[in-house]
N, CA, C and O atoms as a Tripos MOL2 file, in Angstrom:
@<TRIPOS>MOLECULE
protein
  308   307    77     0     0
PROTEIN
NO_CHARGES

@<TRIPOS>ATOM
      1 N           0.1010   47.9940  -33.0420 N.3       1 MET1
      2 CA         -0.1520   47.1280  -33.6110 C.3       1 MET1
      3 C          -0.6180   45.3050  -33.0530 C.2       1 MET1
      4 O           0.1250   44.6800  -32.2970 O.2       1 MET1
      5 N          -1.5490   44.8880  -33.4410 N.am      2 GLY2
      6 CA         -2.0400   43.7330  -32.8740 C.3       2 GLY2
      7 C          -2.0940   42.4260  -34.1360 C.2       2 GLY2
      8 O          -2.1690   42.5970  -35.3530 O.2       2 GLY2
      9 N          -2.0460   41.4870  -33.5960 N.am      3 MET3
     10 CA         -2.2740   40.0990  -34.7560 C.3       3 MET3
     11 C          -4.0260   39.8250  -34.9020 C.2       3 MET3
     12 O          -4.7620   39.6740  -33.9260 O.2       3 MET3
     13 N          -4.3700   39.8070  -35.9890 N.am      4 THR4
     14 CA         -5.5600   39.3820  -36.4410 C.3       4 THR4
     15 C          -6.1440   38.0090  -36.0390 C.2       4 THR4
     16 O          -5.4760   37.0210  -35.7360 O.2       4 THR4
     17 N          -7.2980   38.0810  -36.0760 N.am      5 GLY5
     18 CA         -7.8900   37.2360  -35.1300 C.3       5 GLY5
     19 C          -7.5700   35.5600  -35.9450 C.2       5 GLY5
     20 O          -7.4750   34.5640  -35.2270 O.2       5 GLY5
     21 N          -7.4270   35.4520  -37.5210 N.am      6 GLU6
     22 CA         -6.9070   34.0640  -38.1200 C.3       6 GLU6
     23 C          -5.4820   33.8510  -37.7650 C.2       6 GLU6
     24 O          -5.0200   32.7350  -37.5260 O.2       6 GLU6
     25 N          -4.8030   34.9460  -37.7370 N.am      7 ARG7
     26 CA         -3.5250   35.0090  -37.4940 C.3       7 ARG7
     27 C          -2.9770   34.2490  -36.2230 C.2       7 ARG7
     28 O          -1.9400   33.5860  -36.2280 O.2       7 ARG7
     29 N          -3.8660   34.4420  -35.0490 N.am      8 ARG8
     30 CA         -3.6860   34.7000  -33.1620 C.3       8 ARG8
     31 C          -4.1890   32.7740  -33.5760 C.2       8 ARG8
     32 O          -3.3300   31.8950  -33.6540 O.2       8 ARG8
     33 N          -5.3240   32.5750  -33.7300 N.am      9 ARG9
     34 CA         -5.8710   31.1780  -33.9190 C.3       9 ARG9
     35 C          -4.9050   29.8780  -34.2820 C.2       9 ARG9
     36 O          -4.7520   28.7720  -33.7640 O.2       9 ARG9
     37 N          -4.1860   30.7270  -35.7200 N.am     10 ARG10
     38 CA         -2.8130   29.7920  -36.3080 C.3      10 ARG10
     39 C          -1.8800   29.6770  -35.1580 C.2      10 ARG10
     40 O          -2.0210   28.6170  -34.5490 O.2      10 ARG10
     41 N          -1.0930   30.3620  -34.7550 N.am     11 VAL11
     42 CA         -0.0470   30.3780  -33.1800 C.3      11 VAL11
     43 C          -0.3570   29.5720  -32.6720 C.2      11 VAL11
     44 O           0.3870   28.6150  -32.4560 O.2      11 VAL11
     45 N          -1.6750   29.6430  -32.2470 N.am     12 TRP12
     46 CA         -2.2980   28.9270  -30.9740 C.3      12 TRP12
     47 C          -2.3230   27.5570  -31.0840 C.2      12 TRP12
     48 O          -2.0710   26.7020  -30.2350 O.2      12 TRP12
     49 N          -2.7750   27.4160  -32.6380 N.am     13 ARG13
     50 CA         -3.0960   25.8170  -32.9810 C.3      13 ARG13
     51 C          -1.6180   25.3590  -33.1210 C.2      13 ARG13
     52 O          -1.2950   24.3210  -32.5440 O.2      13 ARG13
     53 N          -0.6200   26.1010  -33.8980 N.am     14 TRP14
     54 CA          0.9100   25.3440  -33.8180 C.3      14 TRP14
     55 C           1.6760   25.2990  -32.3910 C.2      14 TRP14
     56 O           2.7360   24.6770  -32.3210 O.2      14 TRP14
     57 N           1.0720   26.0480  -31.0910 N.am     15 VAL15
     58 CA          1.6430   26.1500  -29.8680 C.3      15 VAL15
     59 C           0.9040   24.9120  -29.4410 C.2      15 VAL15
     60 O           1.6820   24.0500  -29.0310 O.2      15 VAL15
     61 N          -0.4350   24.5430  -29.4120 N.am     16 VAL16
     62 CA         -0.8930   23.4510  -28.9370 C.3      16 VAL16
     63 C          -0.3090   22.1360  -29.5290 C.2      16 VAL16
     64 O          -0.0310   21.2240  -28.7500 O.2      16 VAL16
     65 N          -0.0650   21.9580  -31.1710 N.am     17 ILE17
     66 CA          0.5900   20.7640  -31.5820 C.3      17 ILE17
     67 C           2.1200   20.4530  -31.4060 C.2      17 ILE17
     68 O           2.7450   19.4020  -31.5540 O.2      17 ILE17
     69 N           2.5020   21.6790  -31.0510 N.am     18 VAL18
     70 CA          3.8710   21.4840  -30.4590 C.3      18 VAL18
     71 C           4.2100   20.9370  -29.4110 C.2      18 VAL18
     72 O           5.1710   20.1730  -29.3250 O.2      18 VAL18
     73 N           3.2750   21.3390  -28.2510 N.am     19 TRP19
     74 CA          2.9250   20.7930  -27.1060 C.3      19 TRP19
     75 C           2.2680   19.3740  -27.2020 C.2      19 TRP19
     76 O           2.5900   18.6540  -26.2560 O.2      19 TRP19
     77 N           1.6330   18.9380  -27.8900 N.am     20 ALA20
     78 CA          1.4190   17.5320  -27.6760 C.3      20 ALA20
     79 C           2.1020   16.5390  -28.3740 C.2      20 ALA20
     80 O           2.0600   15.3480  -28.0660 O.2      20 ALA20
     81 N           2.8960   17.1250  -29.5530 N.am     21 LEU21
     82 CA          4.3040   16.1880  -29.8440 C.3      21 LEU21
     83 C           5.2030   16.3380  -28.9320 C.2      21 LEU21
     84 O           5.9680   15.3830  -28.8000 O.2      21 LEU21
     85 N           5.4180   17.5880  -27.9880 N.am     22 ALA22
     86 CA          7.0280   17.0390  -27.1100 C.3      22 ALA22
     87 C           6.1010   16.1960  -26.0630 C.2      22 ALA22
     88 O           6.5760   15.0670  -25.9380 O.2      22 ALA22
     89 N           4.9060   16.3900  -25.2550 N.am     23 VAL23
     90 CA          4.2970   15.3100  -24.6170 C.3      23 VAL23
     91 C           4.4690   13.8990  -25.0610 C.2      23 VAL23
     92 O           4.8670   13.0380  -24.2770 O.2      23 VAL23
     93 N           4.1260   13.6010  -26.5200 N.am     24 ALA24
     94 CA          4.1460   12.4270  -26.3850 C.3      24 ALA24
     95 C           5.6100   11.8680  -26.5350 C.2      24 ALA24
     96 O           5.9460   10.7890  -26.0460 O.2      24 ALA24
     97 N           6.4960   12.7270  -27.2860 N.am     25 VAL25
     98 CA          7.7450   11.9940  -27.2010 C.3      25 VAL25
     99 C           8.3270   11.7880  -25.7640 C.2      25 VAL25
    100 O           8.9830   10.8450  -25.3210 O.2      25 VAL25
    101 N           7.8600   13.0410  -25.1070 N.am     26 ALA26
    102 CA          8.3900   12.7160  -23.1540 C.3      26 ALA26
    103 C           8.1370   11.7310  -23.0930 C.2      26 ALA26
    104 O           9.0570   10.9500  -22.8480 O.2      26 ALA26
    105 N           6.8500   11.2210  -23.2650 N.am     27 GLY27
    106 CA          5.9250    9.8360  -22.5390 C.3      27 GLY27
    107 C           6.7620    8.9900  -22.9990 C.2      27 GLY27
    108 O           7.5000    8.3960  -22.2130 O.2      27 GLY27
    109 N           6.8180    8.7800  -24.2300 N.am     28 GLY28
    110 CA          7.4730    7.6580  -25.0130 C.3      28 GLY28
    111 C           8.9150    7.6660  -24.4010 C.2      28 GLY28
    112 O           9.0600    6.7260  -23.6200 O.2      28 GLY28
    113 N           9.9920    8.4390  -24.5300 N.am     29 LEU29
    114 CA         11.2370    8.3140  -23.8660 C.3      29 LEU29
    115 C          11.1230    7.7960  -22.4280 C.2      29 LEU29
    116 O          11.8230    6.8450  -22.0790 O.2      29 LEU29
    117 N          10.2040    8.4260  -21.5170 N.am     30 THR30
    118 CA         10.1430    7.8190  -20.0750 C.3      30 THR30
    119 C           9.7240    6.3600  -19.9210 C.2      30 THR30
    120 O          10.0460    5.6450  -18.9710 O.2      30 THR30
    121 N           8.9040    5.9650  -21.0520 N.am     31 LEU31
    122 CA          8.6910    4.5170  -20.8410 C.3      31 LEU31
    123 C           9.4920    3.5840  -21.2530 C.2      31 LEU31
    124 O           9.4860    2.4020  -20.9100 O.2      31 LEU31
    125 N          10.6570    4.4610  -22.4920 N.am     32 TRP32
    126 CA         11.7180    3.3320  -23.3220 C.3      32 TRP32
    127 C          12.6520    3.0740  -22.0050 C.2      32 TRP32
    128 O          12.9370    1.9350  -21.6360 O.2      32 TRP32
    129 N          13.1420    4.3700  -21.2720 N.am     33 MET33
    130 CA         14.4570    4.5640  -20.4290 C.3      33 MET33
    131 C          13.3750    3.6920  -19.5070 C.2      33 MET33
    132 O          13.7810    2.5310  -19.5710 O.2      33 MET33
    133 N          12.2120    3.7370  -18.7020 N.am     34 GLN34
    134 CA         12.1720    2.8760  -17.6420 C.3      34 GLN34
    135 C          11.9160    1.3460  -17.9700 C.2      34 GLN34
    136 O          12.1840    0.5000  -17.1170 O.2      34 GLN34
    137 N          11.4760    1.0430  -19.0230 N.am     35 ASP35
    138 CA         11.8180   -0.3950  -19.3960 C.3      35 ASP35
    139 C          13.1980   -1.2110  -19.5090 C.2      35 ASP35
    140 O          13.4160   -2.4040  -19.3010 O.2      35 ASP35
    141 N          13.9840   -0.2640  -19.8710 N.am     36 SER36
    142 CA         15.2030   -0.4430  -20.1680 C.3      36 SER36
    143 C          16.2210   -1.0100  -19.1460 C.2      36 SER36
    144 O          17.1130   -1.8370  -19.3350 O.2      36 SER36
    145 N          15.7440   -0.1410  -17.6380 N.am     37 THR37
    146 CA         16.5310   -0.5340  -16.1640 C.3      37 THR37
    147 C          15.5650   -1.5770  -15.3280 C.2      37 THR37
    148 O          15.9360   -1.9480  -14.2140 O.2      37 THR37
    149 N          14.7130   -1.8950  -15.7090 N.am     38 GLU38
    150 CA         13.6460   -2.9020  -15.1770 C.3      38 GLU38
    151 C          14.5680   -4.0780  -15.7420 C.2      38 GLU38
    152 O          15.3440   -4.1000  -16.6980 O.2      38 GLU38
    153 N          14.0770   -5.3800  -14.4820 N.am     39 PRO39
    154 CA         14.4910   -6.5630  -15.3720 C.3      39 PRO39
    155 C          13.2490   -7.1650  -16.0980 C.2      39 PRO39
    156 O          12.2870   -6.4260  -16.3050 O.2      39 PRO39
    157 N          13.2190   -8.4980  -16.5030 N.am     40 ARG40
    158 CA         12.3200   -8.6370  -17.6550 C.3      40 ARG40
    159 C          11.2110   -9.1260  -17.2650 C.2      40 ARG40
    160 O          10.3030   -9.1600  -18.0960 O.2      40 ARG40
    161 N          10.9850   -9.5930  -16.0300 N.am     41 GLY41
    162 CA          9.9500  -10.1380  -15.9890 C.3      41 GLY41
    163 C           9.6250  -10.2760  -14.3640 C.2      41 GLY41
    164 O          10.3530  -11.0000  -13.6850 O.2      41 GLY41
    165 N           8.6640   -9.6600  -13.8430 N.am     42 PRO42
    166 CA          8.2640   -9.1670  -12.5190 C.3      42 PRO42
    167 C           8.2540  -10.6730  -11.8130 C.2      42 PRO42
    168 O           8.6280  -10.6850  -10.6400 O.2      42 PRO42
    169 N           7.9390  -11.7070  -12.2940 N.am     43 TYR43
    170 CA          7.5720  -12.9020  -11.9190 C.3      43 TYR43
    171 C           8.9000  -14.2530  -11.4040 C.2      43 TYR43
    172 O           9.6500  -14.4050  -12.3680 O.2      43 TYR43
    173 N           9.1610  -14.8340  -10.6580 N.am     44 VAL44
    174 CA          9.9370  -15.7110  -10.2050 C.3      44 VAL44
    175 C           9.8300  -16.8920  -10.1610 C.2      44 VAL44
    176 O           9.1520  -16.9890   -9.1380 O.2      44 VAL44
    177 N           9.9920  -17.9240  -10.5100 N.am     45 TRP45
    178 CA          9.1170  -19.4390  -10.6500 C.3      45 TRP45
    179 C           9.8550  -20.0200   -9.3990 C.2      45 TRP45
    180 O          11.0750  -19.8800   -9.4760 O.2      45 TRP45
    181 N           9.3890  -20.6650   -8.2160 N.am     46 GLN46
    182 CA         10.1920  -21.2410   -7.2160 C.3      46 GLN46
    183 C           9.8610  -22.8490   -7.3680 C.2      46 GLN46
    184 O           8.7190  -23.2820   -7.5230 O.2      46 GLN46
    185 N          10.8910  -23.5540   -7.3090 N.am     47 GLU47
    186 CA         11.1530  -25.2090   -7.2170 C.3      47 GLU47
    187 C          10.3040  -25.4070   -5.6990 C.2      47 GLU47
    188 O          10.4600  -24.7160   -4.6920 O.2      47 GLU47
    189 N           9.4820  -26.4300   -5.8580 N.am     48 THR48
    190 CA          8.8820  -26.7540   -4.5970 C.3      48 THR48
    191 C           9.2290  -28.4600   -4.7320 C.2      48 THR48
    192 O           9.6190  -28.7960   -5.8500 O.2      48 THR48
    193 N           9.1380  -29.3770   -3.8600 N.am     49 LYS49
    194 CA          9.1710  -30.9240   -4.1500 C.3      49 LYS49
    195 C           7.4120  -31.0720   -3.2640 C.2      49 LYS49
    196 O           6.8540  -30.3420   -2.4450 O.2      49 LYS49
    197 N           7.0090  -32.3550   -3.9250 N.am     50 PRO50
    198 CA          5.6030  -32.5070   -3.7000 C.3      50 PRO50
    199 C           5.4760  -33.3590   -2.5000 C.2      50 PRO50
    200 O           4.3380  -33.6770   -2.1520 O.2      50 PRO50
    201 N           6.4180  -33.7390   -1.8740 N.am     51 GLY51
    202 CA          6.4220  -34.2140   -0.4900 C.3      51 GLY51
    203 C           6.7810  -33.3460    0.6490 C.2      51 GLY51
    204 O           6.5330  -33.5560    1.8360 O.2      51 GLY51
    205 N           7.4180  -32.3110    0.1080 N.am     52 GLU52
    206 CA          7.9330  -31.1830    1.4430 C.3      52 GLU52
    207 C           6.7320  -30.3240    1.9210 C.2      52 GLU52
    208 O           5.9330  -29.9400    1.0670 O.2      52 GLU52
    209 N           6.5600  -30.0190    3.1220 N.am     53 THR53
    210 CA          5.8480  -29.3160    3.6780 C.3      53 THR53
    211 C           6.1350  -27.7070    3.6450 C.2      53 THR53
    212 O           7.2580  -27.3830    4.0300 O.2      53 THR53
    213 N           5.1490  -26.5320    3.1800 N.am     54 PRO54
    214 CA          5.2770  -25.5970    3.0710 C.3      54 PRO54
    215 C           6.0830  -24.7920    3.8200 C.2      54 PRO54
    216 O           6.2090  -25.4100    4.8770 O.2      54 PRO54
    217 N           6.7220  -23.7440    3.9000 N.am     55 ASP55
    218 CA          7.1900  -23.1830    4.6730 C.3      55 ASP55
    219 C           6.6310  -21.7750    5.3290 C.2      55 ASP55
    220 O           7.1650  -20.6680    5.3810 O.2      55 ASP55
    221 N           5.0270  -22.3570    5.9340 N.am     56 LEU56
    222 CA          4.5570  -20.6870    6.2650 C.3      56 LEU56
    223 C           4.9800  -20.2390    7.4700 C.2      56 LEU56
    224 O           5.8210  -20.7580    8.2040 O.2      56 LEU56
    225 N           4.1580  -18.9370    7.6900 N.am     57 PRO57
    226 CA          4.5120  -18.2150    8.9320 C.3      57 PRO57
    227 C           3.1580  -19.2230    9.9720 C.2      57 PRO57
    228 O           2.1820  -19.7620    9.4480 O.2      57 PRO57
    229 N           3.4570  -19.2460   11.4010 N.am     58 PRO58
    230 CA          2.6510  -19.2110   12.5160 C.3      58 PRO58
    231 C           1.0900  -18.2460   12.0190 C.2      58 PRO58
    232 O           0.9140  -17.2470   11.3210 O.2      58 PRO58
    233 N           0.0420  -19.2930   12.9060 N.am     59 CYS59
    234 CA         -0.9860  -18.4080   12.6670 C.3      59 CYS59
    235 C          -1.0310  -17.3630   14.0210 C.2      59 CYS59
    236 O          -0.4520  -17.4030   15.1070 O.2      59 CYS59
    237 N          -2.1480  -16.2710   13.3270 N.am     60 PRO60
    238 CA         -1.5710  -15.5410   14.7110 C.3      60 PRO60
    239 C          -2.5920  -16.1260   16.0410 C.2      60 PRO60
    240 O          -3.4480  -16.9970   15.8840 O.2      60 PRO60
    241 N          -2.2740  -15.4040   17.4330 N.am     61 THR61
    242 CA         -2.9330  -15.3740   18.2260 C.3      61 THR61
    243 C          -4.0590  -14.7270   18.6080 C.2      61 THR61
    244 O          -4.2690  -13.6500   18.0500 O.2      61 THR61
    245 N          -5.0850  -15.2240   19.6730 N.am     62 PRO62
    246 CA         -6.0910  -14.1020   19.8560 C.3      62 PRO62
    247 C          -5.8950  -12.8660   20.0750 C.2      62 PRO62
    248 O          -5.0800  -12.5290   20.9340 O.2      62 PRO62
    249 N          -6.5390  -12.0190   19.4080 N.am     63 ASP63
    250 CA         -6.0020  -10.6810   20.1780 C.3      63 ASP63
    251 C          -6.3220  -10.3200   21.5220 C.2      63 ASP63
    252 O          -6.9980  -11.1820   22.0830 O.2      63 ASP63
    253 N          -6.0100   -9.1720   22.3190 N.am     64 ARG64
    254 CA         -6.4570   -9.0820   23.6330 C.3      64 ARG64
    255 C          -7.5780   -8.8100   24.0500 C.2      64 ARG64
    256 O          -7.7470   -8.7800   25.2690 O.2      64 ARG64
    257 N          -8.7890   -8.5040   23.0580 N.am     65 ALA65
    258 CA        -10.1950   -8.5650   23.4360 C.3      65 ALA65
    259 C         -10.7970   -9.9690   23.5360 C.2      65 ALA65
    260 O         -12.0040  -10.1170   23.7300 O.2      65 ALA65
    261 N         -10.0270  -10.9090   23.4140 N.am     66 GLY66
    262 CA        -10.1620  -12.0400   23.2080 C.3      66 GLY66
    263 C         -11.1930  -12.7700   21.8300 C.2      66 GLY66
    264 O         -11.8910  -13.7810   21.7510 O.2      66 GLY66
    265 N         -10.9100  -11.8810   21.0710 N.am     67 LEU67
    266 CA        -11.4720  -12.1860   19.6350 C.3      67 LEU67
    267 C         -10.6850  -13.3360   19.1460 C.2      67 LEU67
    268 O          -9.5300  -13.5260   19.5270 O.2      67 LEU67
    269 N         -11.4050  -14.2460   18.1540 N.am     68 PRO68
    270 CA        -10.2300  -15.0620   17.5440 C.3      68 PRO68
    271 C          -9.4550  -14.3110   16.2900 C.2      68 PRO68
    272 O          -9.8710  -13.4680   15.4940 O.2      68 PRO68
    273 N          -8.4250  -14.8190   16.4000 N.am     69 ALA69
    274 CA         -7.6740  -14.5200   14.9530 C.3      69 ALA69
    275 C          -8.0280  -15.3080   13.4840 C.2      69 ALA69
    276 O          -8.3140  -16.4930   13.6530 O.2      69 ALA69
    277 N          -8.0490  -14.9340   12.3500 N.am     70 ALA70
    278 CA         -8.3480  -15.3720   11.2120 C.3      70 ALA70
    279 C          -7.0460  -16.1270   10.9600 C.2      70 ALA70
    280 O          -5.9610  -15.6060   11.2170 O.2      70 ALA70
    281 N          -7.1620  -17.3790   10.4470 N.am     71 CYS71
    282 CA         -6.1000  -17.9840   10.0360 C.3      71 CYS71
    283 C          -6.3910  -18.8580    8.8180 C.2      71 CYS71
    284 O          -7.1210  -19.8450    8.9100 O.2      71 CYS71
    285 N          -5.8080  -18.4820    7.6720 N.am     72 ALA72
    286 CA         -6.4110  -19.5440    6.4260 C.3      72 ALA72
    287 C          -5.0150  -19.7750    5.5760 C.2      72 ALA72
    288 O          -4.1600  -18.9060    5.4040 O.2      72 ALA72
    289 N          -4.9640  -21.1540    5.0710 N.am     73 TYR73
    290 CA         -4.3070  -21.2480    3.9630 C.3      73 TYR73
    291 C          -4.7920  -21.9880    2.9510 C.2      73 TYR73
    292 O          -5.7590  -22.7360    3.1000 O.2      73 TYR73
    293 N          -4.1100  -21.8280    1.7500 N.am     74 VAL74
    294 CA         -4.9830  -22.6490    0.5590 C.3      74 VAL74
    295 C          -3.5420  -23.4410    0.2900 C.2      74 VAL74
    296 O          -2.4070  -22.9680    0.2500 O.2      74 VAL74
    297 N          -4.0330  -24.9400    0.1030 N.am     75 GLU75
    298 CA         -3.2130  -25.5880   -0.1780 C.3      75 GLU75
    299 C          -3.6490  -25.8620   -1.7750 C.2      75 GLU75
    300 O          -4.8170  -26.0980   -2.0870 O.2      75 GLU75
    301 N          -2.2750  -25.7820   -2.9850 N.am     76 ALA76
    302 CA         -2.3720  -25.7300   -4.1120 C.3      76 ALA76
    303 C          -2.1290  -27.5100   -4.3650 C.2      76 ALA76
    304 O          -1.3260  -28.1380   -3.6740 O.2      76 ALA76
    305 N          -2.9010  -28.1100   -5.3800 N.am     77 HIS77
    306 CA         -2.8400  -29.3110   -5.3350 C.3      77 HIS77
    307 C          -2.4310  -29.4950   -7.3160 C.2      77 HIS77
    308 O          -2.2670  -30.6100   -7.8120 O.2      77 HIS77
@<TRIPOS>BOND
     1     1     2 1
     2     2     3 1
     3     3     4 2
     4     3     5 am
     5     5     6 1
     6     6     7 1
     7     7     8 2
     8     7     9 am
     9     9    10 1
    10    10    11 1
    11    11    12 2
    12    11    13 am
    13    13    14 1
    14    14    15 1
    15    15    16 2
    16    15    17 am
    17    17    18 1
    18    18    19 1
    19    19    20 2
    20    19    21 am
    21    21    22 1
    22    22    23 1
    23    23    24 2
    24    23    25 am
    25    25    26 1
    26    26    27 1
    27    27    28 2
    28    27    29 am
    29    29    30 1
    30    30    31 1
    31    31    32 2
    32    31    33 am
    33    33    34 1
    34    34    35 1
    35    35    36 2
    36    35    37 am
    37    37    38 1
    38    38    39 1
    39    39    40 2
    40    39    41 am
    41    41    42 1
    42    42    43 1
    43    43    44 2
    44    43    45 am
    45    45    46 1
    46    46    47 1
    47    47    48 2
    48    47    49 am
    49    49    50 1
    50    50    51 1
    51    51    52 2
    52    51    53 am
    53    53    54 1
    54    54    55 1
    55    55    56 2
    56    55    57 am
    57    57    58 1
    58    58    59 1
    59    59    60 2
    60    59    61 am
    61    61    62 1
    62    62    63 1
    63    63    64 2
    64    63    65 am
    65    65    66 1
    66    66    67 1
    67    67    68 2
    68    67    69 am
    69    69    70 1
    70    70    71 1
    71    71    72 2
    72    71    73 am
    73    73    74 1
    74    74    75 1
    75    75    76 2
    76    75    77 am
    77    77    78 1
    78    78    79 1
    79    79    80 2
    80    79    81 am
    81    81    82 1
    82    82    83 1
    83    83    84 2
    84    83    85 am
    85    85    86 1
    86    86    87 1
    87    87    88 2
    88    87    89 am
    89    89    90 1
    90    90    91 1
    91    91    92 2
    92    91    93 am
    93    93    94 1
    94    94    95 1
    95    95    96 2
    96    95    97 am
    97    97    98 1
    98    98    99 1
    99    99   100 2
   100    99   101 am
   101   101   102 1
   102   102   103 1
   103   103   104 2
   104   103   105 am
   105   105   106 1
   106   106   107 1
   107   107   108 2
   108   107   109 am
   109   109   110 1
   110   110   111 1
   111   111   112 2
   112   111   113 am
   113   113   114 1
   114   114   115 1
   115   115   116 2
   116   115   117 am
   117   117   118 1
   118   118   119 1
   119   119   120 2
   120   119   121 am
   121   121   122 1
   122   122   123 1
   123   123   124 2
   124   123   125 am
   125   125   126 1
   126   126   127 1
   127   127   128 2
   128   127   129 am
   129   129   130 1
   130   130   131 1
   131   131   132 2
   132   131   133 am
   133   133   134 1
   134   134   135 1
   135   135   136 2
   136   135   137 am
   137   137   138 1
   138   138   139 1
   139   139   140 2
   140   139   141 am
   141   141   142 1
   142   142   143 1
   143   143   144 2
   144   143   145 am
   145   145   146 1
   146   146   147 1
   147   147   148 2
   148   147   149 am
   149   149   150 1
   150   150   151 1
   151   151   152 2
   152   151   153 am
   153   153   154 1
   154   154   155 1
   155   155   156 2
   156   155   157 am
   157   157   158 1
   158   158   159 1
   159   159   160 2
   160   159   161 am
   161   161   162 1
   162   162   163 1
   163   163   164 2
   164   163   165 am
   165   165   166 1
   166   166   167 1
   167   167   168 2
   168   167   169 am
   169   169   170 1
   170   170   171 1
   171   171   172 2
   172   171   173 am
   173   173   174 1
   174   174   175 1
   175   175   176 2
   176   175   177 am
   177   177   178 1
   178   178   179 1
   179   179   180 2
   180   179   181 am
   181   181   182 1
   182   182   183 1
   183   183   184 2
   184   183   185 am
   185   185   186 1
   186   186   187 1
   187   187   188 2
   188   187   189 am
   189   189   190 1
   190   190   191 1
   191   191   192 2
   192   191   193 am
   193   193   194 1
   194   194   195 1
   195   195   196 2
   196   195   197 am
   197   197   198 1
   198   198   199 1
   199   199   200 2
   200   199   201 am
   201   201   202 1
   202   202   203 1
   203   203   204 2
   204   203   205 am
   205   205   206 1
   206   206   207 1
   207   207   208 2
   208   207   209 am
   209   209   210 1
   210   210   211 1
   211   211   212 2
   212   211   213 am
   213   213   214 1
   214   214   215 1
   215   215   216 2
   216   215   217 am
   217   217   218 1
   218   218   219 1
   219   219   220 2
   220   219   221 am
   221   221   222 1
   222   222   223 1
   223   223   224 2
   224   223   225 am
   225   225   226 1
   226   226   227 1
   227   227   228 2
   228   227   229 am
   229   229   230 1
   230   230   231 1
   231   231   232 2
   232   231   233 am
   233   233   234 1
   234   234   235 1
   235   235   236 2
   236   235   237 am
   237   237   238 1
   238   238   239 1
   239   239   240 2
   240   239   241 am
   241   241   242 1
   242   242   243 1
   243   243   244 2
   244   243   245 am
   245   245   246 1
   246   246   247 1
   247   247   248 2
   248   247   249 am
   249   249   250 1
   250   250   251 1
   251   251   252 2
   252   251   253 am
   253   253   254 1
   254   254   255 1
   255   255   256 2
   256   255   257 am
   257   257   258 1
   258   258   259 1
   259   259   260 2
   260   259   261 am
   261   261   262 1
   262   262   263 1
   263   263   264 2
   264   263   265 am
   265   265   266 1
   266   266   267 1
   267   267   268 2
   268   267   269 am
   269   269   270 1
   270   270   271 1
   271   271   272 2
   272   271   273 am
   273   273   274 1
   274   274   275 1
   275   275   276 2
   276   275   277 am
   277   277   278 1
   278   278   279 1
   279   279   280 2
   280   279   281 am
   281   281   282 1
   282   282   283 1
   283   283   284 2
   284   283   285 am
   285   285   286 1
   286   286   287 1
   287   287   288 2
   288   287   289 am
   289   289   290 1
   290   290   291 1
   291   291   292 2
   292   291   293 am
   293   293   294 1
   294   294   295 1
   295   295   296 2
   296   295   297 am
   297   297   298 1
   298   298   299 1
   299   299   300 2
   300   299   301 am
   301   301   302 1
   302   302   303 1
   303   303   304 2
   304   303   305 am
   305   305   306 1
   306   306   307 1
   307   307   308 2
@<TRIPOS>SUBSTRUCTURE
     1 MET1         2 RESIDUE 1 A MET
     2 GLY2         6 RESIDUE 1 A GLY
     3 MET3        10 RESIDUE 1 A MET
     4 THR4        14 RESIDUE 1 A THR
     5 GLY5        18 RESIDUE 1 A GLY
     6 GLU6        22 RESIDUE 1 A GLU
     7 ARG7        26 RESIDUE 1 A ARG
     8 ARG8        30 RESIDUE 1 A ARG
     9 ARG9        34 RESIDUE 1 A ARG
    10 ARG10       38 RESIDUE 1 A ARG
    11 VAL11       42 RESIDUE 1 A VAL
    12 TRP12       46 RESIDUE 1 A TRP
    13 ARG13       50 RESIDUE 1 A ARG
    14 TRP14       54 RESIDUE 1 A TRP
    15 VAL15       58 RESIDUE 1 A VAL
    16 VAL16       62 RESIDUE 1 A VAL
    17 ILE17       66 RESIDUE 1 A ILE
    18 VAL18       70 RESIDUE 1 A VAL
    19 TRP19       74 RESIDUE 1 A TRP
    20 ALA20       78 RESIDUE 1 A ALA
    21 LEU21       82 RESIDUE 1 A LEU
    22 ALA22       86 RESIDUE 1 A ALA
    23 VAL23       90 RESIDUE 1 A VAL
    24 ALA24       94 RESIDUE 1 A ALA
    25 VAL25       98 RESIDUE 1 A VAL
    26 ALA26      102 RESIDUE 1 A ALA
    27 GLY27      106 RESIDUE 1 A GLY
    28 GLY28      110 RESIDUE 1 A GLY
    29 LEU29      114 RESIDUE 1 A LEU
    30 THR30      118 RESIDUE 1 A THR
    31 LEU31      122 RESIDUE 1 A LEU
    32 TRP32      126 RESIDUE 1 A TRP
    33 MET33      130 RESIDUE 1 A MET
    34 GLN34      134 RESIDUE 1 A GLN
    35 ASP35      138 RESIDUE 1 A ASP
    36 SER36      142 RESIDUE 1 A SER
    37 THR37      146 RESIDUE 1 A THR
    38 GLU38      150 RESIDUE 1 A GLU
    39 PRO39      154 RESIDUE 1 A PRO
    40 ARG40      158 RESIDUE 1 A ARG
    41 GLY41      162 RESIDUE 1 A GLY
    42 PRO42      166 RESIDUE 1 A PRO
    43 TYR43      170 RESIDUE 1 A TYR
    44 VAL44      174 RESIDUE 1 A VAL
    45 TRP45      178 RESIDUE 1 A TRP
    46 GLN46      182 RESIDUE 1 A GLN
    47 GLU47      186 RESIDUE 1 A GLU
    48 THR48      190 RESIDUE 1 A THR
    49 LYS49      194 RESIDUE 1 A LYS
    50 PRO50      198 RESIDUE 1 A PRO
    51 GLY51      202 RESIDUE 1 A GLY
    52 GLU52      206 RESIDUE 1 A GLU
    53 THR53      210 RESIDUE 1 A THR
    54 PRO54      214 RESIDUE 1 A PRO
    55 ASP55      218 RESIDUE 1 A ASP
    56 LEU56      222 RESIDUE 1 A LEU
    57 PRO57      226 RESIDUE 1 A PRO
    58 PRO58      230 RESIDUE 1 A PRO
    59 CYS59      234 RESIDUE 1 A CYS
    60 PRO60      238 RESIDUE 1 A PRO
    61 THR61      242 RESIDUE 1 A THR
    62 PRO62      246 RESIDUE 1 A PRO
    63 ASP63      250 RESIDUE 1 A ASP
    64 ARG64      254 RESIDUE 1 A ARG
    65 ALA65      258 RESIDUE 1 A ALA
    66 GLY66      262 RESIDUE 1 A GLY
    67 LEU67      266 RESIDUE 1 A LEU
    68 PRO68      270 RESIDUE 1 A PRO
    69 ALA69      274 RESIDUE 1 A ALA
    70 ALA70      278 RESIDUE 1 A ALA
    71 CYS71      282 RESIDUE 1 A CYS
    72 ALA72      286 RESIDUE 1 A ALA
    73 TYR73      290 RESIDUE 1 A TYR
    74 VAL74      294 RESIDUE 1 A VAL
    75 GLU75      298 RESIDUE 1 A GLU
    76 ALA76      302 RESIDUE 1 A ALA
    77 HIS77      306 RESIDUE 1 A HIS
């Protein structure tokens, strides 16, 4: 005994629908659980004083081949 072509298509259609719903629900749950464990903002505002010099790392020294090292800082106004 075998399935008819129409019944086989109907079964496959339901399998695909159930699979798509499972993927959508699992994705939604993943995003919801991930958001609930992370802090609310990736950015932190830092307080600075206008007259204070910024704490910047020192510029690198020239490498062993004698080539100059690049060092650039942008000062915000």
